[in-house]
SEDO-560460 format. One record per residue: residue in one letter; chain; x, y, z of N, C-alpha, C, CB in turn. Coordinates in Angstrom, 1 decimal. Glycine has a CB too. Layout:
N
+------+------+--------+--------+--------+--------+--------+--------+--------+--------+--------+--------+--------+--------+
! code ! unit !   n_px !   n_py !   n_pz !  ca_px !  ca_py !  ca_pz !   c_px !   c_py !   c_pz !  cb_px !  cb_py !  cb_pz !
+------+------+--------+--------+--------+--------+--------+--------+--------+--------+--------+--------+--------+--------+
!    a !    A !      X !      Y !      Z !      X !      Y !      Z !      X !      Y !      Z !      X !      Y !      Z !
...
+------+------+--------+--------+--------+--------+--------+--------+--------+--------+--------+--------+--------+--------+
END
This chain:
149
+------+------+--------+--------+--------+--------+--------+--------+--------+--------+--------+--------+--------+--------+
! code ! unit !   n_px !   n_py !   n_pz !  ca_px !  ca_py !  ca_pz !   c_px !   c_py !   c_pz !  cb_px !  cb_py !  cb_pz !
+------+------+--------+--------+--------+--------+--------+--------+--------+--------+--------+--------+--------+--------+
!    m !    A !    0.9 !   -1.1 !   -0.2 !    0.0 !    0.0 !    0.1 !    1.2 !    1.1 !    0.0 !   -0.8 !   -0.2 !    1.7 !
!    a !    A !    1.7 !    1.4 !    1.1 !    2.7 !    2.4 !    0.9 !    3.8 !    2.3 !    0.0 !    3.1 !    2.6 !    1.9 !
!    g !    A !    4.2 !    3.8 !   -0.6 !    5.2 !    3.5 !   -1.4 !    6.4 !    2.8 !   -1.0 !    5.6 !    4.4 !   -1.9 !
!    k !    A !    7.6 !    2.5 !   -2.2 !    8.4 !    1.5 !   -1.8 !    9.3 !    2.4 !   -1.1 !    8.9 !    0.6 !   -3.0 !
!    n !    A !    9.8 !    4.0 !   -1.4 !   10.5 !    4.5 !   -0.2 !    9.7 !    5.0 !    0.6 !   11.5 !    5.4 !   -0.4 !
!    e !    A !    8.8 !    4.7 !    1.1 !    8.2 !    5.4 !    2.4 !    7.8 !    4.5 !    3.6 !    6.9 !    6.1 !    2.0 !
!    q !    A !    8.2 !    5.2 !    4.7 !    8.2 !    4.0 !    6.0 !    6.7 !    4.2 !    6.9 !    9.9 !    4.2 !    7.3 !
!    i !    A !    6.5 !    3.4 !    6.9 !    5.3 !    3.3 !    7.9 !    5.6 !    3.1 !    9.3 !    4.4 !    2.3 !    7.5 !
!    n !    A !    5.3 !    4.7 !   10.0 !    5.7 !    4.6 !   11.5 !    5.1 !    4.0 !   12.5 !    5.7 !    5.8 !   12.0 !
!    s !    A !    3.6 !    3.5 !   12.3 !    2.9 !    2.7 !   13.0 !    1.8 !    2.2 !   12.2 !    2.4 !    3.3 !   14.3 !
!    v !    A !    1.6 !    1.0 !   12.8 !    0.7 !   -0.3 !   12.2 !   -0.2 !   -0.5 !   13.1 !    1.4 !   -1.8 !   11.9 !
!    i !    A !   -1.7 !   -0.8 !   12.9 !   -2.4 !   -1.3 !   13.8 !   -3.1 !   -2.7 !   12.8 !   -3.5 !    0.0 !   14.4 !
!    g !    A !   -2.5 !   -3.8 !   13.3 !   -2.5 !   -4.9 !   12.9 !   -3.6 !   -5.6 !   12.4 !   -2.0 !   -5.5 !   13.6 !
!    e !    A !   -3.8 !   -6.7 !   11.1 !   -4.8 !   -7.1 !   11.2 !   -5.2 !   -8.0 !   12.2 !   -5.0 !   -7.5 !   10.2 !
!    g !    A !   -6.4 !   -8.2 !   12.6 !   -6.9 !   -8.9 !   13.9 !   -7.0 !   -7.9 !   14.8 !   -6.1 !  -10.0 !   14.5 !
!    s !    A !   -6.3 !   -7.0 !   15.3 !   -6.2 !   -5.6 !   16.3 !   -7.6 !   -4.8 !   16.2 !   -4.8 !   -4.4 !   15.8 !
!    i !    A !   -8.1 !   -4.5 !   17.3 !   -9.1 !   -3.3 !   17.3 !   -8.3 !   -2.5 !   18.1 !  -10.7 !   -3.6 !   17.9 !
!    f !    A !   -8.8 !   -1.3 !   17.7 !   -8.2 !    0.0 !   18.5 !   -9.6 !    0.7 !   18.8 !   -7.0 !    1.0 !   17.6 !
!    a !    A !   -9.7 !    1.4 !   19.7 !  -10.8 !    2.6 !   19.9 !  -10.0 !    3.7 !   20.6 !  -12.2 !    2.1 !   21.0 !
!    g !    A !  -10.3 !    4.8 !   20.4 !   -9.8 !    6.2 !   21.0 !   -9.2 !    6.9 !   20.0 !   -8.8 !    6.2 !   22.0 !
!    k !    A !   -7.9 !    7.7 !   20.5 !   -7.4 !    9.0 !   19.4 !   -6.2 !    8.4 !   19.4 !   -7.3 !   10.9 !   19.8 !
!    f !    A !   -6.0 !    8.6 !   17.9 !   -4.4 !    8.2 !   17.7 !   -3.9 !    9.3 !   16.6 !   -4.2 !    6.5 !   17.1 !
!    y !    A !   -2.9 !   10.1 !   17.4 !   -2.3 !   11.2 !   16.6 !   -0.7 !   10.5 !   16.6 !   -2.6 !   12.9 !   17.3 !
!    v !    A !   -0.3 !   10.6 !   15.2 !    0.7 !    9.9 !   14.7 !    2.0 !   11.1 !   14.1 !   -0.1 !    8.9 !   13.4 !
!    h !    A !    2.9 !   11.1 !   14.6 !    4.3 !   12.0 !   13.9 !    5.0 !   10.7 !   12.6 !    5.9 !   12.5 !   15.5 !
!    g !    A !    4.4 !   11.1 !   11.5 !    4.6 !   10.1 !   10.5 !    3.4 !    9.5 !    9.8 !    5.4 !    9.0 !   11.2 !
!    s !    A !    3.7 !    8.4 !    9.3 !    2.5 !    7.6 !    8.9 !    2.0 !    6.3 !    9.4 !    2.6 !    7.4 !    7.8 !
!    l !    A !    0.8 !    6.4 !    8.6 !   -0.4 !    5.0 !    9.9 !   -0.2 !    4.3 !    9.0 !   -2.4 !    5.1 !   10.6 !
!    q !    A !   -0.7 !    2.5 !    9.1 !   -1.3 !    1.8 !    8.3 !   -2.0 !    1.3 !    9.2 !   -0.7 !    1.1 !    7.5 !
!    v !    A !   -3.4 !    1.0 !    9.1 !   -4.4 !    0.5 !    9.4 !   -4.9 !   -1.1 !    8.8 !   -5.2 !    1.4 !    9.3 !
!    d !    A !   -4.4 !   -2.0 !    9.2 !   -5.2 !   -3.3 !    8.7 !   -6.1 !   -4.2 !    9.6 !   -4.3 !   -4.1 !    8.2 !
!    g !    A !   -6.5 !   -3.8 !   10.8 !   -7.3 !   -4.3 !   11.6 !   -8.5 !   -3.2 !   11.9 !   -6.5 !   -4.8 !   12.8 !
!    k !    A !   -9.0 !   -3.0 !   12.9 !  -10.1 !   -2.1 !   12.9 !  -10.1 !   -1.2 !   13.9 !  -11.2 !   -2.8 !   13.1 !
!    f !    A !  -10.4 !    0.4 !   13.3 !   -9.9 !    1.5 !   14.1 !  -11.3 !    2.4 !   14.3 !   -8.6 !    2.3 !   13.2 !
!    e !    A !  -11.8 !    2.6 !   15.8 !  -13.0 !    3.6 !   15.5 !  -12.3 !    4.9 !   16.9 !  -14.9 !    2.6 !   15.9 !
!    g !    A !  -12.8 !    6.0 !   16.2 !  -12.1 !    6.8 !   17.1 !  -11.9 !    8.5 !   16.3 !  -10.5 !    5.9 !   17.5 !
!    e !    A !  -10.7 !    8.6 !   16.8 !  -10.1 !   10.1 !   15.9 !   -8.7 !    9.5 !   15.5 !   -9.7 !   11.8 !   17.1 !
!    i !    A !   -8.1 !   10.0 !   14.2 !   -7.1 !    9.9 !   14.0 !   -6.5 !   11.4 !   13.1 !   -7.1 !    8.6 !   13.5 !
!    r !    A !   -5.2 !   11.6 !   13.5 !   -4.7 !   12.9 !   12.9 !   -3.3 !   12.4 !   12.8 !   -4.9 !   14.5 !   14.0 !
!    t !    A !   -2.6 !   12.5 !   11.6 !   -1.4 !   12.5 !   10.7 !   -0.6 !   13.4 !    9.9 !   -1.6 !   11.9 !   10.0 !
!    e !    A !    0.4 !   14.0 !   10.2 !    1.3 !   15.1 !    9.6 !    1.6 !   14.4 !    8.3 !    2.6 !   15.7 !   10.4 !
!    d !    A !    1.4 !   12.9 !    7.7 !    2.0 !   12.4 !    6.5 !    0.7 !   11.7 !    6.4 !    3.4 !   11.5 !    6.5 !
!    h !    A !    1.5 !   10.6 !    5.7 !    0.2 !    9.4 !    4.9 !   -0.7 !    8.1 !    5.9 !    1.1 !    8.3 !    3.6 !
!    l !    A !   -2.1 !    8.3 !    5.6 !   -2.3 !    7.6 !    6.4 !   -3.2 !    6.5 !    5.2 !   -2.8 !    8.5 !    7.7 !
!    v !    A !   -2.9 !    5.1 !    5.4 !   -3.3 !    4.0 !    4.8 !   -4.0 !    2.9 !    5.3 !   -2.5 !    3.5 !    4.4 !
!    i !    A !   -5.5 !    2.7 !    4.7 !   -6.1 !    1.9 !    5.5 !   -6.0 !    0.5 !    4.3 !   -7.6 !    2.7 !    6.0 !
!    g !    A !   -5.3 !   -0.7 !    4.9 !   -5.3 !   -1.4 !    3.9 !   -6.7 !   -2.6 !    3.7 !   -3.9 !   -2.0 !    4.1 !
!    e !    A !   -6.2 !   -3.3 !    2.6 !   -7.6 !   -4.0 !    2.6 !   -8.1 !   -5.0 !    3.4 !   -7.7 !   -4.5 !    1.6 !
!    t !    A !   -7.7 !   -5.1 !    4.8 !   -8.2 !   -5.9 !    5.7 !   -8.6 !   -5.0 !    6.7 !   -7.4 !   -7.0 !    6.1 !
!    g !    A !   -8.6 !   -3.3 !    6.3 !   -8.6 !   -2.2 !    7.9 !  -10.0 !   -1.8 !    7.5 !   -7.2 !   -0.6 !    8.1 !
!    k !    A !  -10.7 !   -1.6 !    8.6 !  -12.1 !   -1.1 !    8.6 !  -11.9 !    0.0 !    9.6 !  -13.2 !   -2.2 !    9.0 !
!    v !    A !  -12.2 !    0.8 !    9.2 !  -12.3 !    2.4 !   10.2 !  -13.5 !    3.3 !   10.2 !  -11.2 !    3.4 !    9.7 !
!    k !    A !  -13.8 !    3.6 !   11.4 !  -14.6 !    4.7 !   11.3 !  -14.2 !    6.1 !   12.3 !  -16.1 !    4.1 !   11.6 !
!    t !    A !  -13.7 !    6.7 !   11.2 !  -13.7 !    8.1 !   11.7 !  -13.6 !    9.4 !   10.6 !  -12.4 !    8.1 !   12.7 !
!    d !    A !  -13.1 !   10.3 !   10.9 !  -13.1 !   11.3 !   10.0 !  -11.4 !   11.5 !   10.1 !  -14.1 !   12.7 !   10.5 !
!    i !    A !  -10.9 !   11.6 !    8.8 !   -9.5 !   11.6 !    8.6 !   -8.8 !   12.8 !    8.2 !   -9.1 !   10.5 !    7.7 !
!    v !    A !   -7.6 !   13.2 !    8.8 !   -7.3 !   14.7 !    8.4 !   -5.8 !   14.1 !    8.6 !   -8.0 !   16.4 !    9.4 !
!    a !    A !   -5.6 !   14.6 !    7.1 !   -4.1 !   13.8 !    6.7 !   -3.3 !   14.6 !    5.9 !   -4.2 !   12.4 !    5.8 !
!    n !    A !   -2.0 !   14.3 !    5.2 !   -1.5 !   14.8 !    4.3 !   -1.6 !   13.6 !    2.8 !   -0.1 !   15.2 !    4.9 !
!    r !    A !   -1.6 !   13.0 !    3.0 !   -2.2 !   11.9 !    2.2 !   -2.8 !   10.6 !    2.6 !   -1.4 !   11.5 !    1.4 !
!    v !    A !   -4.1 !   10.2 !    1.8 !   -4.5 !    9.1 !    2.3 !   -4.8 !    7.9 !    1.6 !   -5.3 !    9.2 !    2.8 !
!    t !    A !   -4.7 !    6.9 !    1.4 !   -4.8 !    5.8 !    0.6 !   -5.8 !    4.8 !    1.4 !   -3.2 !    5.2 !    0.2 !
!    v !    A !   -6.9 !    4.4 !    0.9 !   -7.9 !    3.4 !    1.5 !   -8.1 !    2.2 !    0.4 !   -9.5 !    4.2 !    1.9 !
!    g !    A !   -7.7 !    1.2 !    1.0 !   -7.7 !   -0.2 !    0.5 !   -8.8 !   -0.9 !    0.9 !   -6.8 !   -1.0 !    0.9 !
!    g !    A !   -9.6 !   -0.5 !    2.0 !  -10.3 !   -1.5 !    2.6 !  -11.7 !   -0.3 !    2.8 !   -9.3 !   -2.3 !    4.2 !
!    t !    A !  -12.2 !   -0.3 !    4.2 !  -13.5 !    0.2 !    4.7 !  -13.6 !    1.5 !    5.2 !  -14.0 !   -0.7 !    5.8 !
!    l !    A !  -14.1 !    2.8 !    5.0 !  -13.7 !    3.8 !    5.7 !  -15.3 !    4.3 !    6.0 !  -12.7 !    4.7 !    5.0 !
!    v !    A !  -15.8 !    4.6 !    7.3 !  -17.0 !    5.1 !    7.4 !  -16.4 !    6.3 !    8.3 !  -18.2 !    4.1 !    8.0 !
!    g !    A !  -16.7 !    7.6 !    7.3 !  -16.3 !    9.0 !    7.9 !  -16.1 !    9.8 !    6.5 !  -14.7 !    9.0 !    9.0 !
!    n !    A !  -15.4 !   11.1 !    6.7 !  -15.0 !   11.8 !    6.0 !  -13.4 !   11.8 !    5.8 !  -15.5 !   12.6 !    6.4 !
!    i !    A !  -13.0 !   12.2 !    4.7 !  -11.5 !   12.6 !    4.5 !  -11.2 !   14.0 !    4.0 !  -10.9 !   11.6 !    3.3 !
!    e !    A !  -10.2 !   14.5 !    4.5 !   -9.6 !   15.8 !    4.3 !   -8.2 !   15.7 !    4.2 !   -9.9 !   16.7 !    5.3 !
!    a !    A !   -7.5 !   15.8 !    2.3 !   -6.2 !   15.5 !    3.0 !   -5.6 !   16.6 !    2.1 !   -5.4 !   13.7 !    2.9 !
!    i !    A !   -4.5 !   16.9 !    2.7 !   -4.0 !   18.3 !    2.0 !   -3.0 !   18.1 !    0.6 !   -2.9 !   19.1 !    3.3 !
!    e !    A !   -2.9 !   16.5 !    0.2 !   -2.1 !   16.6 !   -1.1 !   -2.8 !   15.8 !   -1.9 !   -0.7 !   16.1 !   -1.2 !
!    e !    A !   -3.5 !   14.4 !   -1.6 !   -3.8 !   13.9 !   -2.2 !   -4.6 !   12.4 !   -1.5 !   -2.7 !   13.9 !   -3.1 !
!    v !    A !   -5.5 !   11.9 !   -2.3 !   -6.4 !   10.7 !   -1.7 !   -6.1 !    9.6 !   -2.8 !   -8.2 !   11.0 !   -1.6 !
!    k !    A !   -6.0 !    8.3 !   -2.5 !   -6.2 !    7.1 !   -3.4 !   -7.2 !    6.2 !   -3.0 !   -4.9 !    6.4 !   -3.4 !
!    l !    A !   -7.9 !    5.6 !   -3.7 !   -9.2 !    4.9 !   -3.7 !   -8.8 !    3.7 !   -4.1 !  -10.4 !    5.6 !   -4.4 !
!    l !    A !   -8.0 !    2.7 !   -4.1 !   -7.7 !    1.4 !   -4.6 !   -9.0 !    0.5 !   -5.0 !   -7.0 !    0.6 !   -3.6 !
!    e !    A !   -8.8 !   -0.3 !   -5.5 !  -10.0 !   -1.1 !   -6.1 !  -11.0 !   -1.7 !   -4.9 !   -9.5 !   -2.2 !   -6.9 !
!    t !    A !  -10.0 !   -2.3 !   -3.7 !  -11.0 !   -2.9 !   -2.8 !  -11.7 !   -1.5 !   -1.8 !  -10.1 !   -4.1 !   -1.7 !
!    g !    A !  -11.3 !   -0.8 !   -2.2 !  -11.7 !    0.6 !   -1.1 !  -13.4 !    0.7 !   -1.3 !  -10.8 !    2.5 !   -1.7 !
!    r !    A !  -13.9 !    0.9 !    0.2 !  -15.2 !    0.9 !    0.3 !  -15.2 !    2.3 !    1.4 !  -15.9 !   -0.6 !    0.8 !
!    i !    A !  -15.8 !    3.3 !    0.9 !  -16.0 !    4.6 !    1.6 !  -17.4 !    5.1 !    1.7 !  -15.2 !    5.6 !    0.8 !
!    l !    A !  -17.8 !    5.3 !    2.8 !  -19.0 !    6.3 !    2.9 !  -18.9 !    7.3 !    3.8 !  -20.1 !    5.6 !    3.3 !
!    g !    A !  -18.5 !    8.5 !    3.2 !  -18.2 !    9.8 !    3.3 !  -18.1 !   10.9 !    2.4 !  -17.4 !    9.8 !    3.8 !
!    n !    A !  -17.8 !   12.0 !    3.0 !  -17.4 !   13.1 !    2.0 !  -15.9 !   12.9 !    1.9 !  -17.7 !   14.6 !    2.4 !
!    i !    A !  -15.4 !   13.3 !    0.9 !  -13.8 !   13.5 !    0.6 !  -13.6 !   15.2 !    0.0 !  -13.2 !   12.1 !   -0.8 !
!    k !    A !  -12.6 !   15.5 !    0.8 !  -11.7 !   17.0 !    0.2 !  -10.6 !   16.9 !    0.0 !  -11.6 !   18.2 !    1.0 !
!    t !    A !  -10.1 !   16.9 !   -1.1 !   -8.4 !   16.9 !   -1.5 !   -8.4 !   17.4 !   -2.7 !   -7.6 !   15.4 !   -1.6 !
!    p !    A !   -6.9 !   18.0 !   -3.0 !   -6.3 !   19.0 !   -4.2 !   -6.5 !   17.5 !   -5.3 !   -4.2 !   19.8 !   -3.8 !
!    s !    A !   -6.0 !   16.5 !   -5.1 !   -6.0 !   15.4 !   -5.9 !   -6.5 !   14.5 !   -5.6 !   -4.9 !   14.9 !   -6.2 !
!    l !    A !   -7.2 !   13.3 !   -6.5 !   -8.1 !   12.5 !   -6.1 !   -7.5 !   11.1 !   -7.4 !   -9.8 !   13.4 !   -6.2 !
!    l !    A !   -7.5 !   10.0 !   -7.0 !   -7.3 !    8.5 !   -8.0 !   -7.9 !    7.9 !   -7.5 !   -6.1 !    7.6 !   -8.2 !
!    v !    A !   -8.6 !    7.1 !   -8.2 !   -9.9 !    6.5 !   -7.9 !   -9.7 !    5.1 !   -9.1 !  -11.4 !    7.7 !   -8.2 !
!    e !    A !   -9.2 !    4.1 !   -8.7 !   -9.4 !    2.6 !   -9.6 !  -10.5 !    2.0 !   -9.5 !   -8.4 !    1.4 !   -9.2 !
!    s !    A !  -10.7 !    1.4 !  -10.6 !  -11.9 !    0.7 !  -10.9 !  -12.4 !   -0.2 !  -10.1 !  -11.9 !    0.1 !  -12.0 !
!    g !    A !  -13.9 !   -0.2 !   -9.5 !  -14.0 !   -1.3 !   -8.6 !  -14.2 !   -0.6 !   -7.1 !  -12.7 !   -2.3 !   -8.7 !
!    v !    A !  -14.1 !    0.7 !   -7.0 !  -14.1 !    1.5 !   -5.8 !  -15.9 !    1.6 !   -5.7 !  -13.2 !    3.0 !   -6.1 !
!    v !    A !  -16.3 !    1.6 !   -4.4 !  -17.5 !    1.6 !   -3.9 !  -17.7 !    3.0 !   -2.9 !  -17.9 !    0.2 !   -3.3 !
!    t !    A !  -18.2 !    3.7 !   -3.2 !  -18.3 !    5.2 !   -2.3 !  -19.6 !    5.9 !   -2.7 !  -17.0 !    6.4 !   -2.8 !
!    q !    A !  -20.1 !    6.4 !   -1.3 !  -21.1 !    7.3 !   -1.6 !  -20.6 !    8.1 !   -0.6 !  -22.6 !    6.8 !   -1.6 !
!    g !    A !  -21.0 !    9.8 !   -1.1 !  -20.7 !   11.1 !   -0.2 !  -20.5 !   11.8 !   -1.5 !  -19.2 !   11.0 !    1.1 !
!    q !    A !  -20.4 !   13.3 !   -0.8 !  -19.7 !   14.5 !   -1.8 !  -18.1 !   14.7 !   -1.9 !  -20.1 !   15.9 !   -1.2 !
!    i !    A !  -17.8 !   15.0 !   -3.2 !  -16.4 !   14.8 !   -3.5 !  -16.1 !   16.1 !   -3.8 !  -16.1 !   13.8 !   -4.7 !
!    t !    A !  -15.1 !   16.6 !   -3.3 !  -14.3 !   18.0 !   -3.7 !  -13.1 !   18.1 !   -4.2 !  -14.0 !   18.9 !   -2.6 !
!    i !    A !  -12.6 !   18.4 !   -5.5 !  -11.3 !   18.3 !   -5.6 !  -10.9 !   19.8 !   -6.1 !  -10.9 !   17.1 !   -6.6 !
!    t !    A !  -10.1 !   20.1 !   -5.2 !   -9.6 !   21.7 !   -5.0 !   -8.5 !   22.3 !   -6.2 !   -8.7 !   21.8 !   -3.4 !
!    g !    A !   -7.7 !   21.1 !   -6.9 !   -6.5 !   21.1 !   -7.5 !   -5.8 !   22.3 !   -7.0 !   -6.7 !   21.2 !   -9.1 !
!    g !    A !   -5.5 !   22.0 !   -5.8 !   -4.5 !   23.0 !   -5.0 !   -5.3 !   24.2 !   -4.9 !   -3.1 !   23.4 !   -5.7 !
!    q !    A !   -6.3 !   24.8 !   -5.4 !   -6.7 !   26.4 !   -5.2 !   -7.0 !   26.2 !   -3.5 !   -8.4 !   27.0 !   -6.2 !
!    k !    A !   -7.0 !   27.7 !   -3.4 !   -7.3 !   27.9 !   -1.7 !   -8.6 !   28.8 !   -1.9 !   -5.8 !   28.8 !   -0.7 !
!    k !    A !   -8.8 !   29.5 !   -2.9 !  -10.1 !   30.0 !   -3.0 !  -11.6 !   29.0 !   -3.2 !  -10.0 !   30.9 !   -4.1 !
!    d !    A !  -12.8 !   29.2 !   -2.6 !  -13.9 !   28.8 !   -2.8 !  -14.1 !   28.3 !   -4.1 !  -14.6 !   29.6 !   -2.4 !
!    v !    A !  -14.3 !   26.8 !   -4.0 !  -14.5 !   25.8 !   -5.2 !  -15.5 !   26.4 !   -6.0 !  -14.8 !   24.2 !   -4.9 !
!    k !    A !  -16.8 !   26.5 !   -5.8 !  -17.9 !   27.3 !   -6.3 !  -18.2 !   28.2 !   -7.0 !  -18.4 !   27.7 !   -5.6 !
!    k !    A !  -16.9 !   29.3 !   -6.2 !  -16.9 !   30.6 !   -7.0 !  -15.8 !   30.3 !   -7.9 !  -16.7 !   32.0 !   -6.1 !
!    i !    A !  -14.4 !   29.2 !   -7.8 !  -14.2 !   29.2 !   -8.9 !  -14.4 !   28.8 !  -10.2 !  -13.7 !   29.1 !   -8.7 !
!    i !    A !  -15.2 !   28.0 !   -9.9 !  -16.6 !   27.1 !  -11.1 !  -17.4 !   28.3 !  -11.9 !  -18.3 !   26.0 !   -9.9 !
!    a !    A !  -17.7 !   28.9 !  -11.1 !  -18.5 !   30.0 !  -11.6 !  -18.1 !   30.6 !  -12.4 !  -18.7 !   30.8 !  -10.8 !
!    d !    A !  -16.9 !   31.2 !  -11.8 !  -16.1 !   32.2 !  -12.5 !  -15.7 !   32.0 !  -14.1 !  -14.9 !   32.3 !  -11.6 !
!    s !    A !  -15.3 !   30.4 !  -14.0 !  -15.1 !   30.0 !  -15.1 !  -16.2 !   30.0 !  -15.8 !  -14.5 !   29.1 !  -15.1 !
!    y !    A !  -17.1 !   29.3 !  -15.5 !  -18.5 !   29.5 !  -16.5 !  -18.7 !   31.0 !  -17.0 !  -20.0 !   29.0 !  -15.6 !
!    s !    A !  -18.9 !   31.9 !  -16.3 !  -19.0 !   33.0 !  -16.7 !  -18.2 !   34.0 !  -17.3 !  -19.3 !   33.2 !  -16.1 !
!    s !    A !  -16.8 !   33.4 !  -17.8 !  -15.9 !   34.2 !  -18.4 !  -16.2 !   33.7 !  -20.0 !  -14.4 !   34.0 !  -17.8 !
!    g !    A !  -16.9 !   32.8 !  -20.5 !  -17.1 !   32.1 !  -21.8 !  -18.0 !   33.3 !  -22.1 !  -17.7 !   30.5 !  -21.8 !
!    p !    A !  -18.2 !   33.2 !  -23.7 !  -18.9 !   34.0 !  -24.6 !  -20.7 !   33.6 !  -23.9 !  -18.5 !   33.5 !  -26.4 !
!    a !    A !  -21.2 !   34.7 !  -24.1 !  -22.7 !   34.7 !  -23.7 !  -23.6 !   34.3 !  -24.9 !  -23.1 !   36.2 !  -23.2 !
!    l !    A !  -24.7 !   33.7 !  -24.4 !  -25.7 !   32.7 !  -25.2 !  -26.4 !   34.1 !  -25.8 !  -26.8 !   31.5 !  -24.1 !
!    p !    A !  -26.9 !   33.9 !  -26.7 !  -27.9 !   35.0 !  -27.7 !  -29.4 !   34.8 !  -27.1 !  -27.9 !   34.4 !  -29.6 !
!    d !    A !  -29.8 !   35.6 !  -27.2 !  -31.4 !   35.6 !  -26.8 !  -32.2 !   35.0 !  -27.7 !  -32.1 !   36.9 !  -26.7 !
!    l !    A !  -32.6 !   33.3 !  -27.5 !  -32.8 !   32.4 !  -28.4 !  -34.5 !   33.2 !  -28.7 !  -32.6 !   30.6 !  -27.8 !
!    r !    A !  -35.0 !   33.9 !  -28.3 !  -36.8 !   34.2 !  -28.5 !  -36.7 !   35.2 !  -29.4 !  -37.8 !   35.0 !  -27.0 !
!    s !    A !  -35.6 !   35.9 !  -30.0 !  -35.6 !   37.0 !  -30.9 !  -35.1 !   36.4 !  -31.8 !  -35.1 !   38.3 !  -30.7 !
!    k !    A !  -35.7 !   37.2 !  -33.4 !  -35.2 !   37.1 !  -34.4 !  -33.7 !   37.7 !  -34.5 !  -36.0 !   37.5 !  -35.1 !
!    t !    A !  -33.4 !   38.8 !  -33.9 !  -32.3 !   39.5 !  -34.2 !  -31.2 !   39.2 !  -32.8 !  -32.7 !   41.2 !  -34.4 !
!    g !    A !  -31.7 !   38.5 !  -31.8 !  -30.8 !   38.2 !  -30.7 !  -30.6 !   39.8 !  -29.8 !  -29.3 !   37.5 !  -31.4 !
!    d !    A !  -31.4 !   40.7 !  -30.1 !  -31.0 !   41.7 !  -29.1 !  -32.5 !   41.7 !  -28.6 !  -30.4 !   43.4 !  -29.6 !
!    g !    A !  -33.4 !   41.2 !  -28.6 !  -34.6 !   41.0 !  -27.7 !  -35.5 !   41.9 !  -27.7 !  -34.3 !   41.1 !  -26.4 !
!    k !    A !  -35.4 !   42.6 !  -29.4 !  -36.9 !   43.8 !  -29.6 !  -38.0 !   42.8 !  -30.3 !  -36.6 !   45.4 !  -30.9 !
!    d !    A !  -37.2 !   41.8 !  -31.3 !  -38.2 !   41.2 !  -32.1 !  -38.8 !   39.9 !  -31.4 !  -37.6 !   40.9 !  -33.4 !
!    d !    A !  -39.1 !   39.9 !  -30.2 !  -39.5 !   38.6 !  -29.4 !  -40.4 !   37.9 !  -30.2 !  -40.2 !   38.8 !  -28.1 !
!    v !    A !  -40.7 !   36.6 !  -30.5 !  -41.1 !   36.0 !  -31.0 !  -41.9 !   35.0 !  -29.8 !  -40.2 !   35.7 !  -31.9 !
!    p !    A !  -43.1 !   34.8 !  -29.5 !  -43.8 !   34.0 !  -28.3 !  -43.5 !   32.6 !  -28.6 !  -45.6 !   34.2 !  -28.1 !
!    i !    A !  -43.4 !   32.1 !  -27.4 !  -42.8 !   30.9 !  -27.8 !  -44.1 !   30.0 !  -27.7 !  -41.5 !   30.3 !  -26.8 !
!    k !    A !  -44.8 !   29.4 !  -28.5 !  -46.0 !   28.4 !  -28.7 !  -46.0 !   27.4 !  -27.4 !  -45.9 !   27.3 !  -30.2 !
!    k !    A !  -47.5 !   27.6 !  -26.5 !  -47.5 !   26.5 !  -25.6 !  -48.2 !   25.3 !  -26.2 !  -48.3 !   26.8 !  -24.3 !
!    k !    A !  -48.0 !   23.9 !  -25.9 !  -49.2 !   23.0 !  -26.3 !  -49.8 !   22.8 !  -25.6 !  -49.2 !   22.0 !  -26.7 !
+------+------+--------+--------+--------+--------+--------+--------+--------+--------+--------+--------+--------+--------+
END
């Protein structure tokens, strides 16, 4: 799950159950069951056998198991083909493999700090304006009434 050059600092092993608060300086991999609060400055990996119920705040998140909760990642989120997520995701970058099952709202910021809705609305508004299709000239002076059936 973790990259070849990446070191996992802490592991909740398969068959283990942990409930509570877990604050990690470094990376954490969950292959067992976790319920509570997780905070990490680096990478959180939910392995294929991992079952996690929490809201996640991390630099990067990889989900190969089951997550019930929201994700807020500073850099990226990877959803592996075995991933199952019930919750919202907010991240600058999202990779989704075929086979993922998820339900929730996804916000991809592209690394922008501005409000995402405003960025999209401004982008749409900056394009050419549509002519008034109800008039012959497009200036609204010769309006043709629309027939109702």
